C-alpha positions, 0 to 999 in steps of 0.5 A: 516506465512500464517498458523499462521496468516491467510489471511490478505486481504490487502490493506484495501479499506474503500470506497468499504467495503460495498462490502467486505464479509468475508468468513463466510458472515460477512460484513467487515467494515474496508475495509480488504478483506481476501481471495479476490484479486479483490480489489480495484474494483473502481477508488475511491478504487485505489485512496484511496490506493494511498493516504494511501501509502503516508499517512503511511510514518513515521506513524502508520496505525491507524493514516492513518485511522484517516486522511482518515476519515478526508478526507471523512468528508471534501469531499476530497476523489478523486484526482481532488478536492485534486489537487486543494484544498488549501494546508492549507485545505488539510494539516489540513485534514490529520493532524493525519498522521503527517508531514501534510504540506509535505504530502499535497504537496505529495498528490497533486503531486500524484493526478496529476500523478493519473489523467494522468495514472489511466485509462491506468494502471487499464487495465494493471493488472499483466503486467511486461512490463507496470510495467517496463515502469511506475515505473521509472515515478512514482518514479519521483513524489514528495514524492514517494520513492521506497516503496511507489511506489511499494505499489501503483503499487502492491496493487492499480494496481496489477502489479508485484512488491514486497514491501520492507519495514523496517519490511522486513529487521528487520525480515530477516536480523537476519536470515541471509537471507539479508545483511544489506548493500544490496540496496532496489533493491537487496532485492526486486530482491531476494524476487521476485525471491524466491516468483514468482509463475506459472502465472502472476496473482498468482505471484501478489496475492502471493506477496500481501499476502507475504508482508502483512504477513511479516508486521503482523509477525513483528507487533506481534513479533518485536513491542510487548512489553515484559511481565512485570516480 
């Protein structure tokens, strides 16, 4: 997949895109940062990833980008104003992402978690003990399931957890790698055991890139409409 599609540069961080320089020197304007694993670099960037992980539930990323742009226009880009914003105002801002009333509640709950935990987690990159301690607590936050939690922990905080989504199952189940009856945690354990690298940092970077490549492969092969005869 890496040879076929190249580095993916996940998770896109729009608020830091002015610092995101492509290998050829071209400034990226959409927040992707192929080949660079030190993103996000700021608190705002970490929060943007958290927002995106919630907003992308049951919708396409193109809709998430519209919702994030709307949040920027309404100056609701940080957890503090989101936590106290009128629910109707927040919901209207994220309407493009769908389920906007529900996701507004989720974002406000996540904002409270973020305010309490971000500073500590930002200093804990690559730590498995920290991951094991914080993941169960994050899963208690309203609207945060396993996939959302792992996306936040892997991409916003560089903690060693692999993200399992529907694409993972759709790509690997037909190959006999997975059994359809396996739980999320069983599939996650399999991928983590196979894709573990020598160092904690290398492992996290490999897991970020591998998950992104699986999604790209699924997008190009499973979602593409067959050519008309």
